BALOBA-1460 file (C-alpha; in Angstrom, 3 decimals):
// residues 362
<rec num="1" residu="m" x="6.458" y="-39.297" z="0.489"/>
<rec num="2" residu="a" x="4.329" y="-35.763" z="-0.337"/>
<rec num="3" residu="k" x="4.686" y="-34.740" z="-3.647"/>
<rec num="4" residu="k" x="7.076" y="-31.595" z="-4.250"/>
<rec num="5" residu="k" x="5.157" y="-28.873" z="-5.326"/>
<rec num="6" residu="v" x="6.246" y="-27.363" z="-8.455"/>
<rec num="7" residu="r" x="6.504" y="-23.476" z="-9.271"/>
<rec num="8" residu="q" x="5.693" y="-22.511" z="-12.545"/>
<rec num="9" residu="s" x="8.421" y="-20.352" z="-13.842"/>
<rec num="10" residu="n" x="6.076" y="-18.047" z="-15.866"/>
<rec num="11" residu="i" x="4.251" y="-16.866" z="-13.148"/>
<rec num="12" residu="e" x="7.069" y="-16.295" z="-10.854"/>
<rec num="13" residu="l" x="9.030" y="-14.262" z="-13.627"/>
<rec num="14" residu="l" x="5.902" y="-12.211" z="-13.727"/>
<rec num="15" residu="r" x="6.222" y="-11.905" z="-9.765"/>
<rec num="16" residu="i" x="9.882" y="-10.799" z="-10.620"/>
<rec num="17" residu="l" x="9.056" y="-8.179" z="-13.098"/>
<rec num="18" residu="m" x="5.841" y="-6.921" z="-10.717"/>
<rec num="19" residu="a" x="8.786" y="-6.746" z="-7.754"/>
<rec num="20" residu="y" x="10.861" y="-4.574" z="-9.745"/>
<rec num="21" residu="g" x="8.023" y="-2.384" z="-11.196"/>
<rec num="22" residu="v" x="6.785" y="-1.564" z="-7.517"/>
<rec num="23" residu="i" x="10.083" y="0.172" z="-7.601"/>
<rec num="24" residu="v" x="9.649" y="1.772" z="-10.637"/>
<rec num="25" residu="l" x="6.303" y="2.754" z="-9.323"/>
<rec num="26" residu="h" x="8.211" y="4.458" z="-6.389"/>
<rec num="27" residu="y" x="11.060" y="5.989" z="-8.155"/>
<rec num="28" residu="n" x="8.612" y="7.882" z="-10.217"/>
<rec num="29" residu="n" x="5.836" y="8.868" z="-7.303"/>
<rec num="30" residu="r" x="5.929" y="12.595" z="-6.420"/>
<rec num="31" residu="g" x="6.412" y="12.043" z="-2.573"/>
<rec num="32" residu="i" x="8.717" y="9.125" z="-2.648"/>
<rec num="33" residu="g" x="10.931" y="8.990" z="-5.605"/>
<rec num="34" residu="r" x="10.080" y="12.291" z="-6.742"/>
<rec num="35" residu="a" x="10.807" y="11.988" z="-10.285"/>
<rec num="36" residu="m" x="7.333" y="13.100" z="-11.607"/>
<rec num="37" residu="r" x="7.639" y="16.222" z="-8.959"/>
<rec num="38" residu="h" x="10.613" y="16.879" z="-11.096"/>
<rec num="39" residu="a" x="9.802" y="16.035" z="-14.486"/>
<rec num="40" residu="v" x="8.343" y="19.111" z="-16.750"/>
<rec num="41" residu="p" x="4.771" y="18.370" z="-17.597"/>
<rec num="42" residu="g" x="4.455" y="17.781" z="-21.431"/>
<rec num="43" residu="s" x="8.281" y="17.487" z="-21.680"/>
<rec num="44" residu="p" x="9.333" y="13.652" z="-23.068"/>
<rec num="45" residu="n" x="10.622" y="12.764" z="-19.738"/>
<rec num="46" residu="s" x="7.065" y="13.096" z="-18.218"/>
<rec num="47" residu="q" x="6.066" y="11.105" z="-21.145"/>
<rec num="48" residu="y" x="8.451" y="8.492" z="-20.575"/>
<rec num="49" residu="l" x="7.819" y="8.666" z="-16.715"/>
<rec num="50" residu="f" x="4.118" y="8.053" z="-17.714"/>
<rec num="51" residu="l" x="5.115" y="5.174" z="-20.063"/>
<rec num="52" residu="t" x="6.638" y="3.334" z="-17.190"/>
<rec num="53" residu="e" x="3.937" y="4.195" z="-14.752"/>
<rec num="54" residu="t" x="1.276" y="2.576" z="-17.089"/>
<rec num="55" residu="l" x="3.408" y="-0.660" z="-17.630"/>
<rec num="56" residu="f" x="3.757" y="-1.220" z="-13.789"/>
<rec num="57" residu="i" x="0.439" y="0.123" z="-11.988"/>
<rec num="58" residu="c" x="-0.831" y="-3.131" z="-12.134"/>
<rec num="59" residu="a" x="1.984" y="-4.470" z="-9.772"/>
<rec num="60" residu="v" x="0.048" y="-4.953" z="-6.412"/>
<rec num="61" residu="n" x="-3.174" y="-6.052" z="-8.500"/>
<rec num="62" residu="v" x="-1.224" y="-8.690" z="-9.757"/>
<rec num="63" residu="f" x="0.242" y="-10.108" z="-6.701"/>
<rec num="64" residu="m" x="-3.268" y="-10.162" z="-5.316"/>
<rec num="65" residu="l" x="-4.411" y="-12.080" z="-8.457"/>
<rec num="66" residu="i" x="-1.575" y="-14.690" z="-8.366"/>
<rec num="67" residu="s" x="-2.834" y="-15.162" z="-4.493"/>
<rec num="68" residu="g" x="-6.043" y="-15.400" z="-5.505"/>
<rec num="69" residu="f" x="-5.233" y="-18.261" z="-8.504"/>
<rec num="70" residu="y" x="-2.614" y="-20.340" z="-6.280"/>
<rec num="71" residu="t" x="-4.596" y="-20.526" z="-2.925"/>
<rec num="72" residu="y" x="-7.941" y="-21.291" z="-4.933"/>
<rec num="73" residu="g" x="-9.333" y="-24.650" z="-3.254"/>
<rec num="74" residu="k" x="-7.207" y="-24.474" z="0.243"/>
<rec num="75" residu="h" x="-9.371" y="-24.668" z="3.317"/>
<rec num="76" residu="t" x="-7.058" y="-23.413" z="5.940"/>
<rec num="77" residu="s" x="-4.702" y="-20.398" z="6.567"/>
<rec num="78" residu="s" x="-1.586" y="-20.369" z="8.419"/>
<rec num="79" residu="i" x="-1.751" y="-17.819" z="11.316"/>
<rec num="80" residu="r" x="1.992" y="-18.352" z="11.797"/>
<rec num="81" residu="r" x="2.857" y="-17.734" z="8.289"/>
<rec num="82" residu="v" x="1.052" y="-13.993" z="8.815"/>
<rec num="83" residu="i" x="2.911" y="-13.440" z="11.675"/>
<rec num="84" residu="r" x="6.070" y="-14.637" z="10.053"/>
<rec num="85" residu="m" x="5.620" y="-11.752" z="7.360"/>
<rec num="86" residu="l" x="4.864" y="-9.288" z="9.726"/>
<rec num="87" residu="v" x="7.453" y="-10.096" z="12.159"/>
<rec num="88" residu="q" x="9.887" y="-9.480" z="8.967"/>
<rec num="89" residu="v" x="8.128" y="-6.077" z="8.463"/>
<rec num="90" residu="s" x="8.927" y="-5.169" z="11.764"/>
<rec num="91" residu="l" x="12.569" y="-6.335" z="11.850"/>
<rec num="92" residu="v" x="13.354" y="-4.718" z="8.229"/>
<rec num="93" residu="r" x="11.916" y="-1.553" z="9.296"/>
<rec num="94" residu="a" x="13.658" y="-1.347" z="12.568"/>
<rec num="95" residu="a" x="16.916" y="-2.409" z="10.963"/>
<rec num="96" residu="f" x="16.416" y="0.433" z="8.292"/>
<rec num="97" residu="t" x="15.308" y="3.373" z="10.793"/>
<rec num="98" residu="i" x="18.180" y="2.630" z="13.010"/>
<rec num="99" residu="g" x="20.665" y="2.029" z="10.457"/>
<rec num="100" residu="l" x="19.859" y="4.894" z="8.687"/>
<rec num="101" residu="a" x="19.783" y="7.215" z="11.604"/>
<rec num="102" residu="a" x="23.011" y="6.309" z="12.141"/>
<rec num="103" residu="f" x="24.093" y="7.095" z="8.725"/>
<rec num="104" residu="d" x="22.687" y="10.525" z="8.892"/>
<rec num="105" residu="h" x="24.459" y="11.025" z="12.323"/>
<rec num="106" residu="k" x="20.516" y="11.505" z="13.856"/>
<rec num="107" residu="q" x="19.899" y="10.372" z="17.510"/>
<rec num="108" residu="l" x="16.457" y="8.380" z="18.111"/>
<rec num="109" residu="t" x="14.620" y="8.477" z="20.805"/>
<rec num="110" residu="a" x="13.150" y="5.558" z="22.616"/>
<rec num="111" residu="v" x="9.862" y="5.781" z="21.563"/>
<rec num="112" residu="e" x="11.001" y="6.461" z="17.860"/>
<rec num="113" residu="i" x="13.259" y="3.333" z="18.004"/>
<rec num="114" residu="g" x="10.024" y="1.482" z="19.715"/>
<rec num="115" residu="r" x="7.622" y="2.678" z="17.204"/>
<rec num="116" residu="s" x="10.018" y="1.323" z="14.290"/>
<rec num="117" residu="f" x="9.342" y="-1.905" z="15.216"/>
<rec num="118" residu="i" x="5.620" y="-1.400" z="14.543"/>
<rec num="119" residu="p" x="4.788" y="-3.054" z="10.941"/>
<rec num="120" residu="f" x="3.283" y="0.490" z="9.543"/>
<rec num="121" residu="n" x="2.587" y="-1.212" z="6.021"/>
<rec num="122" residu="y" x="-0.730" y="-0.677" z="5.068"/>
<rec num="123" residu="f" x="-0.606" y="-3.055" z="2.069"/>
<rec num="124" residu="m" x="1.078" y="-6.032" z="4.231"/>
<rec num="125" residu="i" x="-1.625" y="-5.284" z="6.778"/>
<rec num="126" residu="t" x="-4.398" y="-5.788" z="4.056"/>
<rec num="127" residu="y" x="-2.686" y="-8.629" z="2.445"/>
<rec num="128" residu="s" x="-2.611" y="-10.625" z="6.066"/>
<rec num="129" residu="v" x="-6.117" y="-9.907" z="6.421"/>
<rec num="130" residu="v" x="-6.810" y="-11.542" z="2.632"/>
<rec num="131" residu="c" x="-4.560" y="-14.434" z="3.600"/>
<rec num="132" residu="l" x="-6.757" y="-14.969" z="6.776"/>
<rec num="133" residu="i" x="-10.353" y="-14.860" z="5.318"/>
<rec num="134" residu="a" x="-9.043" y="-16.650" z="2.184"/>
<rec num="135" residu="p" x="-10.348" y="-20.250" z="3.281"/>
<rec num="136" residu="y" x="-14.176" y="-18.660" z="3.533"/>
<rec num="137" residu="l" x="-13.862" y="-16.884" z="0.299"/>
<rec num="138" residu="n" x="-12.365" y="-20.393" z="-1.071"/>
<rec num="139" residu="i" x="-15.723" y="-21.967" z="0.137"/>
<rec num="140" residu="v" x="-18.200" y="-19.480" z="-1.154"/>
<rec num="141" residu="l" x="-16.260" y="-19.296" z="-4.624"/>
<rec num="142" residu="e" x="-16.345" y="-23.547" z="-4.804"/>
<rec num="143" residu="k" x="-19.768" y="-24.015" z="-4.153"/>
<rec num="144" residu="l" x="-21.763" y="-21.382" z="-5.928"/>
<rec num="145" residu="t" x="-23.135" y="-22.830" z="-9.199"/>
<rec num="146" residu="e" x="-21.490" y="-21.420" z="-12.381"/>
<rec num="147" residu="k" x="-24.291" y="-19.078" z="-13.202"/>
<rec num="148" residu="a" x="-23.955" y="-17.611" z="-9.660"/>
<rec num="149" residu="l" x="-20.421" y="-17.349" z="-9.662"/>
<rec num="150" residu="n" x="-20.938" y="-15.413" z="-12.842"/>
<rec num="151" residu="g" x="-22.943" y="-13.082" z="-11.472"/>
<rec num="152" residu="m" x="-21.088" y="-12.646" z="-8.373"/>
<rec num="153" residu="l" x="-17.773" y="-11.562" z="-10.342"/>
<rec num="154" residu="i" x="-19.895" y="-9.190" z="-12.416"/>
<rec num="155" residu="l" x="-21.672" y="-7.741" z="-9.175"/>
<rec num="156" residu="f" x="-18.196" y="-7.284" z="-7.414"/>
<rec num="157" residu="l" x="-16.703" y="-5.894" z="-10.338"/>
<rec num="158" residu="i" x="-19.343" y="-3.284" z="-10.728"/>
<rec num="159" residu="l" x="-19.830" y="-2.547" z="-7.138"/>
<rec num="160" residu="f" x="-16.039" y="-2.407" z="-6.042"/>
<rec num="161" residu="s" x="-14.381" y="-1.295" z="-9.564"/>
<rec num="162" residu="i" x="-16.654" y="0.355" z="-12.256"/>
<rec num="163" residu="w" x="-18.744" y="2.415" z="-9.704"/>
<rec num="164" residu="p" x="-15.978" y="3.674" z="-7.452"/>
<rec num="165" residu="f" x="-13.976" y="4.506" z="-10.556"/>
<rec num="166" residu="l" x="-17.061" y="6.324" z="-12.057"/>
<rec num="167" residu="s" x="-17.617" y="8.328" z="-9.205"/>
<rec num="168" residu="d" x="-14.156" y="9.418" z="-8.564"/>
<rec num="169" residu="w" x="-14.015" y="10.158" z="-12.500"/>
<rec num="170" residu="m" x="-17.153" y="12.592" z="-12.069"/>
<rec num="171" residu="n" x="-15.819" y="14.415" z="-9.073"/>
<rec num="172" residu="l" x="-13.020" y="15.593" z="-11.177"/>
<rec num="173" residu="a" x="-14.659" y="15.787" z="-14.591"/>
<rec num="174" residu="w" x="-17.790" y="17.811" z="-13.277"/>
<rec num="175" residu="d" x="-16.367" y="19.714" z="-10.346"/>
<rec num="176" residu="i" x="-18.689" y="17.980" z="-8.157"/>
<rec num="177" residu="n" x="-18.868" y="15.643" z="-4.848"/>
<rec num="178" residu="l" x="-20.143" y="12.283" z="-5.281"/>
<rec num="179" residu="n" x="-18.208" y="10.585" z="-2.225"/>
<rec num="180" residu="a" x="-21.360" y="10.203" z="-0.599"/>
<rec num="181" residu="v" x="-22.608" y="7.650" z="-3.195"/>
<rec num="182" residu="n" x="-18.999" y="6.012" z="-3.626"/>
<rec num="183" residu="t" x="-19.544" y="2.389" z="-2.695"/>
<rec num="184" residu="v" x="-16.129" y="1.825" z="-0.848"/>
<rec num="185" residu="t" x="-15.440" y="4.603" z="1.298"/>
<rec num="186" residu="n" x="-17.122" y="7.960" z="1.788"/>
<rec num="187" residu="k" x="-14.138" y="9.233" z="0.823"/>
<rec num="188" residu="g" x="-13.974" y="7.913" z="-2.597"/>
<rec num="189" residu="g" x="-12.610" y="4.727" z="-3.955"/>
<rec num="190" residu="l" x="-8.823" y="6.006" z="-2.129"/>
<rec num="191" residu="g" x="-7.050" y="4.544" z="-5.488"/>
<rec num="192" residu="g" x="-7.704" y="1.566" z="-4.430"/>
<rec num="193" residu="y" x="-5.739" y="1.015" z="-1.760"/>
<rec num="194" residu="t" x="-8.415" y="-0.866" z="0.281"/>
<rec num="195" residu="v" x="-8.824" y="-4.371" z="1.398"/>
<rec num="196" residu="v" x="-11.704" y="-4.307" z="-0.709"/>
<rec num="197" residu="n" x="-10.069" y="-4.137" z="-4.082"/>
<rec num="198" residu="y" x="-7.505" y="-6.635" z="-2.935"/>
<rec num="199" residu="i" x="-10.339" y="-9.162" z="-2.204"/>
<rec num="200" residu="l" x="-12.075" y="-8.589" z="-5.369"/>
<rec num="201" residu="l" x="-8.389" y="-9.123" z="-7.205"/>
<rec num="202" residu="y" x="-8.214" y="-12.566" z="-4.931"/>
<rec num="203" residu="v" x="-11.898" y="-13.335" z="-6.174"/>
<rec num="204" residu="i" x="-10.789" y="-12.625" z="-9.715"/>
<rec num="205" residu="g" x="-7.717" y="-14.589" z="-9.520"/>
<rec num="206" residu="a" x="-9.498" y="-17.852" z="-8.279"/>
<rec num="207" residu="y" x="-12.257" y="-17.091" z="-10.591"/>
<rec num="208" residu="l" x="-9.494" y="-17.542" z="-12.896"/>
<rec num="209" residu="r" x="-8.455" y="-20.982" z="-11.434"/>
<rec num="210" residu="r" x="-11.714" y="-22.335" z="-11.233"/>
<rec num="211" residu="k" x="-12.908" y="-21.600" z="-14.358"/>
<rec num="212" residu="a" x="-9.447" y="-22.658" z="-16.119"/>
<rec num="213" residu="i" x="-9.174" y="-19.891" z="-18.518"/>
<rec num="214" residu="r" x="-6.855" y="-19.357" z="-21.063"/>
<rec num="215" residu="v" x="-6.658" y="-16.789" z="-23.558"/>
<rec num="216" residu="r" x="-4.373" y="-16.735" z="-26.509"/>
<rec num="217" residu="a" x="-1.238" y="-14.370" z="-26.399"/>
<rec num="218" residu="w" x="-1.902" y="-12.244" z="-29.320"/>
<rec num="219" residu="r" x="-5.367" y="-11.322" z="-27.644"/>
<rec num="220" residu="s" x="-3.897" y="-10.619" z="-24.447"/>
<rec num="221" residu="l" x="-1.532" y="-8.351" z="-25.986"/>
<rec num="222" residu="l" x="-4.323" y="-6.676" z="-27.937"/>
<rec num="223" residu="m" x="-6.052" y="-6.091" z="-24.341"/>
<rec num="224" residu="l" x="-2.960" y="-4.793" z="-22.988"/>
<rec num="225" residu="l" x="-2.487" y="-2.219" z="-25.788"/>
<rec num="226" residu="v" x="-6.147" y="-1.281" z="-25.036"/>
<rec num="227" residu="c" x="-5.795" y="-1.104" z="-21.646"/>
<rec num="228" residu="g" x="-2.767" y="0.719" z="-21.413"/>
<rec num="229" residu="a" x="-3.492" y="3.285" z="-24.125"/>
<rec num="230" residu="v" x="-6.755" y="4.529" z="-21.840"/>
<rec num="231" residu="i" x="-4.648" y="4.432" z="-18.798"/>
<rec num="232" residu="y" x="-2.162" y="6.518" z="-20.045"/>
<rec num="233" residu="a" x="-4.492" y="9.082" z="-21.967"/>
<rec num="234" residu="g" x="-6.124" y="9.712" z="-18.650"/>
<rec num="235" residu="g" x="-3.760" y="9.905" z="-16.415"/>
<rec num="236" residu="y" x="-1.484" y="11.959" z="-18.412"/>
<rec num="237" residu="r" x="-4.418" y="14.308" z="-19.045"/>
<rec num="238" residu="h" x="-5.171" y="14.536" z="-15.467"/>
<rec num="239" residu="y" x="-1.559" y="15.318" z="-15.062"/>
<rec num="240" residu="i" x="-1.094" y="18.087" z="-17.857"/>
<rec num="241" residu="d" x="-4.311" y="19.694" z="-16.000"/>
<rec num="242" residu="g" x="-2.213" y="20.406" z="-12.987"/>
<rec num="243" residu="h" x="-4.283" y="17.657" z="-10.577"/>
<rec num="244" residu="d" x="-2.382" y="16.302" z="-7.639"/>
<rec num="245" residu="g" x="-1.543" y="12.961" z="-7.613"/>
<rec num="246" residu="l" x="-2.479" y="10.484" z="-10.819"/>
<rec num="247" residu="g" x="-6.351" y="10.521" z="-11.056"/>
<rec num="248" residu="p" x="-8.766" y="7.588" z="-11.115"/>
<rec num="249" residu="f" x="-7.205" y="6.301" z="-14.569"/>
<rec num="250" residu="f" x="-4.425" y="4.935" z="-12.461"/>
<rec num="251" residu="a" x="-6.296" y="3.743" z="-9.317"/>
<rec num="252" residu="y" x="-5.808" y="0.070" z="-8.228"/>
<rec num="253" residu="c" x="-9.221" y="-0.354" z="-8.516"/>
<rec num="254" residu="s" x="-9.518" y="1.392" z="-11.796"/>
<rec num="255" residu="p" x="-11.183" y="-1.220" z="-14.271"/>
<rec num="256" residu="f" x="-8.920" y="-0.572" z="-16.697"/>
<rec num="257" residu="v" x="-5.793" y="-1.440" z="-14.199"/>
<rec num="258" residu="i" x="-7.662" y="-4.439" z="-13.245"/>
<rec num="259" residu="g" x="-7.712" y="-5.586" z="-16.936"/>
<rec num="260" residu="f" x="-4.092" y="-4.789" z="-17.352"/>
<rec num="261" residu="a" x="-3.234" y="-7.000" z="-14.642"/>
<rec num="262" residu="v" x="-5.654" y="-9.777" z="-15.631"/>
<rec num="263" residu="f" x="-4.391" y="-9.811" z="-19.348"/>
<rec num="264" residu="l" x="-0.743" y="-9.504" z="-18.331"/>
<rec num="265" residu="f" x="-1.692" y="-12.667" z="-16.070"/>
<rec num="266" residu="l" x="-3.055" y="-14.548" z="-18.748"/>
<rec num="267" residu="l" x="-0.355" y="-13.745" z="-21.246"/>
<rec num="268" residu="f" x="2.502" y="-14.802" z="-18.723"/>
<rec num="269" residu="r" x="0.379" y="-18.108" z="-18.398"/>
<rec num="270" residu="e" x="1.136" y="-18.909" z="-22.085"/>
<rec num="271" residu="i" x="4.868" y="-18.816" z="-21.692"/>
<rec num="272" residu="p" x="6.254" y="-22.146" z="-21.721"/>
<rec num="273" residu="a" x="8.958" y="-21.557" z="-19.062"/>
<rec num="274" residu="g" x="8.528" y="-24.689" z="-17.317"/>
<rec num="275" residu="e" x="10.245" y="-25.037" z="-13.869"/>
<rec num="276" residu="n" x="13.641" y="-23.154" z="-14.078"/>
<rec num="277" residu="r" x="15.401" y="-23.128" z="-10.923"/>
<rec num="278" residu="i" x="17.145" y="-19.830" z="-11.315"/>
<rec num="279" residu="i" x="14.056" y="-17.757" z="-11.780"/>
<rec num="280" residu="n" x="12.253" y="-19.451" z="-8.585"/>
<rec num="281" residu="e" x="14.947" y="-18.614" z="-6.877"/>
<rec num="282" residu="i" x="15.011" y="-15.106" z="-7.656"/>
<rec num="283" residu="a" x="11.551" y="-15.075" z="-7.302"/>
<rec num="284" residu="g" x="11.814" y="-15.970" z="-3.726"/>
<rec num="285" residu="g" x="13.319" y="-12.934" z="-2.718"/>
<rec num="286" residu="t" x="10.636" y="-10.526" z="-4.140"/>
<rec num="287" residu="f" x="8.917" y="-9.859" z="-0.771"/>
<rec num="288" residu="m" x="12.499" y="-8.676" z="0.725"/>
<rec num="289" residu="v" x="12.833" y="-6.481" z="-2.485"/>
<rec num="290" residu="y" x="9.305" y="-4.972" z="-1.439"/>
<rec num="291" residu="l" x="10.292" y="-4.359" z="1.846"/>
<rec num="292" residu="v" x="13.824" y="-3.053" z="1.446"/>
<rec num="293" residu="h" x="13.479" y="-0.519" z="-1.491"/>
<rec num="294" residu="r" x="10.990" y="1.379" z="0.321"/>
<rec num="295" residu="p" x="13.195" y="3.302" z="2.930"/>
<rec num="296" residu="l" x="16.179" y="3.889" z="0.298"/>
<rec num="297" residu="i" x="14.416" y="4.976" z="-2.909"/>
<rec num="298" residu="p" x="13.930" y="8.450" z="-1.283"/>
<rec num="299" residu="r" x="17.452" y="8.936" z="-1.443"/>
<rec num="300" residu="i" x="17.740" y="8.506" z="-4.878"/>
<rec num="301" residu="i" x="18.502" y="12.067" z="-6.504"/>
<rec num="302" residu="t" x="16.150" y="11.921" z="-9.366"/>
<rec num="303" residu="e" x="16.588" y="15.603" z="-10.485"/>
<rec num="304" residu="i" x="17.858" y="14.158" z="-13.473"/>
<rec num="305" residu="a" x="13.859" y="13.606" z="-14.746"/>
<rec num="306" residu="k" x="14.114" y="17.592" z="-15.389"/>
<rec num="307" residu="s" x="17.940" y="18.276" z="-16.142"/>
<rec num="308" residu="g" x="18.530" y="15.279" z="-18.311"/>
<rec num="309" residu="t" x="17.687" y="13.732" z="-21.580"/>
<rec num="310" residu="t" x="15.171" y="10.873" z="-21.848"/>
<rec num="311" residu="a" x="17.452" y="8.278" z="-22.456"/>
<rec num="312" residu="q" x="19.628" y="9.472" z="-19.339"/>
<rec num="313" residu="l" x="16.842" y="9.551" z="-17.181"/>
<rec num="314" residu="a" x="15.799" y="5.793" z="-18.648"/>
<rec num="315" residu="l" x="19.209" y="4.533" z="-17.769"/>
<rec num="316" residu="h" x="19.222" y="6.364" z="-14.384"/>
<rec num="317" residu="q" x="15.768" y="4.820" z="-13.368"/>
<rec num="318" residu="m" x="16.732" y="1.482" z="-14.846"/>
<rec num="319" residu="k" x="19.991" y="1.416" z="-12.701"/>
<rec num="320" residu="w" x="18.676" y="2.477" z="-9.336"/>
<rec num="321" residu="c" x="15.840" y="-0.116" z="-9.678"/>
<rec num="322" residu="a" x="17.533" y="-2.933" z="-10.821"/>
<rec num="323" residu="l" x="20.452" y="-2.192" z="-7.559"/>
<rec num="324" residu="l" x="17.441" y="-1.918" z="-5.389"/>
<rec num="325" residu="f" x="16.348" y="-5.103" z="-6.659"/>
<rec num="326" residu="l" x="19.606" y="-6.837" z="-5.928"/>
<rec num="327" residu="l" x="20.140" y="-5.275" z="-2.734"/>
<rec num="328" residu="g" x="16.733" y="-6.673" z="-1.352"/>
<rec num="329" residu="y" x="17.457" y="-10.041" z="-2.918"/>
<rec num="330" residu="a" x="21.139" y="-10.192" z="-0.832"/>
<rec num="331" residu="l" x="19.409" y="-9.092" z="1.879"/>
<rec num="332" residu="h" x="16.721" y="-11.747" z="1.370"/>
<rec num="333" residu="k" x="19.953" y="-14.389" z="1.429"/>
<rec num="334" residu="v" x="20.846" y="-13.142" z="4.605"/>
<rec num="335" residu="y" x="17.658" y="-12.816" z="6.397"/>
<rec num="336" residu="t" x="16.859" y="-16.378" z="5.378"/>
<rec num="337" residu="l" x="20.153" y="-17.838" z="6.554"/>
<rec num="338" residu="i" x="19.462" y="-16.193" z="9.973"/>
<rec num="339" residu="a" x="15.715" y="-16.780" z="10.531"/>
<rec num="340" residu="k" x="15.734" y="-20.473" z="9.121"/>
<rec num="341" residu="p" x="17.063" y="-22.014" z="12.258"/>
<rec num="342" residu="v" x="15.118" y="-19.791" z="14.373"/>
<rec num="343" residu="y" x="12.058" y="-20.764" z="12.796"/>
<rec num="344" residu="g" x="12.836" y="-24.374" z="13.038"/>
<rec num="345" residu="v" x="12.861" y="-24.363" z="16.499"/>
<rec num="346" residu="i" x="9.864" y="-22.214" z="16.951"/>
<rec num="347" residu="d" x="8.122" y="-24.480" z="15.038"/>
<rec num="348" residu="r" x="9.215" y="-27.549" z="17.228"/>
<rec num="349" residu="h" x="8.023" y="-26.105" z="20.021"/>
<rec num="350" residu="v" x="4.885" y="-24.302" z="19.043"/>
<rec num="351" residu="p" x="2.035" y="-26.048" z="17.844"/>
<rec num="352" residu="e" x="0.965" y="-24.667" z="14.288"/>
<rec num="353" residu="a" x="-2.265" y="-22.422" z="14.184"/>
<rec num="354" residu="v" x="-4.435" y="-22.270" z="11.295"/>
<rec num="355" residu="i" x="-7.758" y="-20.846" z="10.485"/>
<rec num="356" residu="r" x="-9.940" y="-23.579" z="9.081"/>
<rec num="357" residu="a" x="-13.121" y="-23.465" z="7.115"/>
<rec num="358" residu="e" x="-15.596" y="-26.372" z="7.344"/>
<rec num="359" residu="v" x="-18.741" y="-26.751" z="5.719"/>
<rec num="360" residu="n" x="-21.839" y="-27.815" z="7.634"/>
<rec num="361" residu="t" x="-22.959" y="-31.204" z="6.249"/>
<rec num="362" residu="d" x="-26.159" y="-31.332" z="8.527"/>
């Protein structure tokens, strides 16, 4: 009998925290939840929002790093798993598009309904890409010598993190256009919202697994404080100066945001949580939490960021983000109840398709 896979609850707890953090980021976002748009620059409320932004800006990077850490060593990837994820994206998107339109007494055209079933979710598309190519990445990462592996990681960090960050920062600081020399795109680093950055985080996670790197908790905390202070100071200065967006210090490809993700992961690895059934159960719903909160969070009234006290803003933010998390988890249970038997029938009649990375031994 195959041995049941043990899910480490310390990392599952981190997964829960980062899912909550994504909701916080979207609550703050100037174009989604709009809290930062309402807050007065320089006010205590704006400072609070930037503090929460700093704490959770690494969330997506952490998810990719966790994927690299736990997928390292596998030479196959499941096409069925990727299809299921994208089907879930499509069904949730369509359900909320149609449901919210009905709630608002808005009529949708046939084209709009059809479009609602398309999985318009850039992160899930790029995440799926990384899942599919992971076996090939793993082969390379396994076969490299220690020296070559270290060199590869350093080169990746320079090309896909440090240089794009410096290029985007100099664009603003010197008021010149250096996009043509950016190593990611000719439009800059795009805030790290690229498959290049997600592959980099996957490689870092796999590197931590292969090297079995452990760092004492106090050292991780110290590095988190350093990275966090740089992110906050650089991003807040960008905000106070009246620029749109959060700037390069808050980009996913920023070496400081990547560093924050790495040391947060290493810190949680040192938490002796064992295997906690409750934590693991809740963590299983984080994907649905991610999908569900996005269409709902623009409906939260965040003008309190301008009119309320910082305590009122903090309570408002925590309340709504927690409620959206709980709603996502509840819908996860409903979806699982419905989808599990359907997937079971499909699994019995449709052969599993996998991408397999094999090494030439000739």
